[in-house]
C-alpha positions, -999 to 999 in steps of 0.1 A, spaced: -513 -142 118 -502 -179 128 -489 -182 166 -464 -155 177 -447 -149 141 -446 -112 129 -474 -94 112 -455 -90 79 -444 -130 78 -476 -146 67 -480 -185 65 -496 -190 30 -510 -227 19 -510 -237 -16 -532 -266 -22 -545 -288 -50 -579 -290 -61 -575 -322 -82 -549 -352 -81 -538 -342 -117 -508 -321 -117 -523 -287 -111 -492 -266 -112 -489 -263 -72 -452 -260 -73 -450 -237 -101 -474 -215 -82 -455 -219 -51 -420 -211 -61 -434 -179 -80 -451 -171 -47 -418 -177 -29 -402 -151 -54 -432 -128 -50 -430 -126 -13 -392 -123 -14 -394 -92 -36 -421 -76 -13 -409 -85 20 -371 -92 19 -369 -131 24 -394 -163 19 -390 -198 22 -412 -226 8 -416 -259 25 -433 -293 12 -441 -314 41 -450 -346 21 -438 -353 -15 -431 -382 -37 -421 -394 -74 -420 -425 -92 -392 -446 -103 -404 -447 -138 -418 -417 -147 -394 -393 -125 -365 -415 -135 -341 -385 -140 -351 -370 -107 -346 -403 -91 -310 -408 -105 -300 -371 -96 -311 -377 -59 -300 -415 -54 -266 -406 -71 -257 -389 -37 -271 -414 -16 -303 -390 -9 -341 -393 -16 -360 -361 -27 -379 -349 -59 -379 -320 -83 -404 -302 -65 -387 -299 -30 -355 -291 -51 -372 -261 -69 -387 -247 -38 -352 -249 -19 -337 -232 -50 -366 -204 -48 -362 -201 -11 -337 -172 2 -335 -183 39 -335 -214 56 -361 -222 82 -355 -213 118 -338 -241 140 -356 -254 171 -345 -277 200 -310 -266 202 -302 -272 165 -278 -251 146 -295 -232 121 -282 -246 85 -263 -223 60 -279 -241 33 -314 -249 21 -315 -285 12 -344 -302 -2 -348 -326 29 -348 -297 54 -381 -284 37 -394 -317 28 -393 -340 59 -410 -372 43 -405 -382 6 -421 -413 -9 -404 -435 -38 -431 -451 -61 -431 -475 -90 -460 -485 -115 -471 -520 -109 -499 -525 -133 -526 -549 -120 -513 -549 -86 -525 -532 -55 -499 -518 -31 -500 -525 4 -513 -491 13 -542 -496 -12 -529 -478 -45 -542 -494 -74 -515 -501 -99 -485 -485 -78 -467 -497 -52 -449 -477 -26 -411 -490 -24 -396 -467 3 -396 -435 21 -369 -410 36 -378 -394 68 -357 -365 80 -358 -363 118 -340 -342 144 -305 -357 137 -304 -374 105 -324 -392 75 -334 -426 79 -352 -450 54 -385 -469 58 -386 -500 33 -420 -517 20 -409 -552 31 -437 -568 14 -426 -549 -21 -390 -562 -14 -400 -597 -9 -420 -595 -41 -389 -584 -60 -400 -551 -69 -372 -528 -56 -353 -518 -86 -319 -534 -90 -291 -513 -70 -316 -494 -48 -303 -510 -16 -269 -499 -26 -279 -462 -36 -297 -454 -4 -279 -477 19 -308 -496 29 -293 -525 49 -303 -509 81 -334 -492 70 -369 -502 89 -387 -525 71 -426 -527 72 -447 -555 57 -484 -546 66 -502 -515 74 -503 -523 111 -467 -522 113 -465 -490 88 -490 -472 113 -468 -479 141 -437 -464 124 -460 -434 113 -467 -425 147 -429 -430 161 -413 -412 131 -434 -395 107 -459 -375 129 -428 -363 150 -409 -349 117 -440 -329 106 -445 -317 142 -408 -304 141 -414 -289 105 -446 -271 122 -424 -258 150 -396 -247 126 -422 -226 106 -437 -211 136 -401 -199 148 -395 -185 113 -395 -146 113 -400 -146 72 -430 -155 51 -434 -193 46 -452 -208 17 -466 -244 25 -472 -265 -5 -496 -295 1 -495 -327 -21 -521 -344 -45 -556 -332 -33 -550 -331 3 -564 -298 18 -534 -296 41 -503 -314 47 -497 -304 83 -519 -310 115 -550 -287 119 -543 -286 157 -506 -279 155 -485 -246 159 -491 -231 124 -524 -222 109 -525 -205 73 -532 -169 70 -545 -176 34 -552 -202 10 -547 -207 -26 -563 -235 -43 -546 -241 -77 -563 -257 -107 -552 -257 -140 -561 -223 -154 -571 -206 -121 -564 -202 -83 -591 -197 -58 -582 -176 -28 -598 -184 6 -593 -165 39 -571 -186 63 -595 -189 93 -626 -200 72 -606 -225 55 -592 -240 88 -630 -242 101 -640 -259 72 -612 -285 70 -622 -291 109 -659 -297 99 -647 -321 71 -625 -343 90 -657 -356 104 -673 -366 73 -677 -404 64 -652 -400 34 -624 -381 51 -620 -399 84 -597 -378 108 -561 -378 93 -564 -361 58 -592 -339 42 -595 -336 6 -594 -302 -10 -629 -302 -27 -646 -314 4 -633 -283 21 -638 -258 -9 -675 -272 -12 -684 -258 22 -670 -221 17 -669 -195 -12 -637 -179 -20 -628 -144 -17 -615 -143 -51 -609 -165 -82 -580 -154 -105 -572 -168 -140 -535 -183 -143 -518 -182 -178 -505 -212 -192 -467 -211 -190 -439 -226 -212 -414 -248 -196 -387 -219 -195 -410 -198 -176 -422 -224 -151 -385 -230 -143 -379 -193 -135 -397 -181 -102 -394 -145 -111 -409 -149 -143 -438 -171 -126 -439 -142 -102 -445 -116 -130 -472 -137 -148 -491 -150 -117 -487 -115 -102 -525 -108 -99 -532 -144 -82 -506 -134 -56 -517 -99 -50 -553 -115 -43 -537 -139 -20 -518 -114 -1 -552 -91 4 -568 -122 20 -544 -121 47 
């Protein structure tokens, strides 16, 4: 088990095998419900997330109408969770499970056809991030996008961006990452390690793991979700493969792609996932019923 957590409180990682929408959040919310039914309580977290001003406009409006920035995935995970994460460092334990508490970094994008953004993404540009620290949330704005007139009308007022940090190049962004983002992830990992109930950690895109390989939390088992299937891996073997992948030319040292990791190891099980309708996907209990075989296989790999 991870760190000093109880034996009946596993940390389970849900990663995606491809950049397409693999159904990670549906799988994760159902897994939280399954674990809560089985063990009493469970909480889901999504360390990093993002949505698009254009493609996810309803979600953008729901959050920013309240001066906040979060997405549907974190909202669904928070709603499925039955207990807040533990408080650390003198914090008071929150009574409610807010999306920002389980998702310390959320990014807002917009499509920009024909343009490569500051972070190297073709045809889309990062606009701003919300970073939840120990005391409060703060915003980091892409100054280059702002200067180019790419920030949506009214965004500055909706999110009170007047005092936000501006970054206009990758070097400045890396500095802010070191001072604000990495401590936010480390604090989330500390809270997970201190939480005495099962925790489901959902990754983003096709990244093998959203938290540091060397932090206080290691997954006890891993589900890699693709459309129509879940591949189940033992946590220790997955962690070792991820460490090896970090030295490959493609991966660098900060993030590893899921397939680079899974190419090195065999799953302990591969379980089919049935297609679900919209109402089923929105109901964690119904997902838990339909994906029960995959969840059992994942639990057996702990």
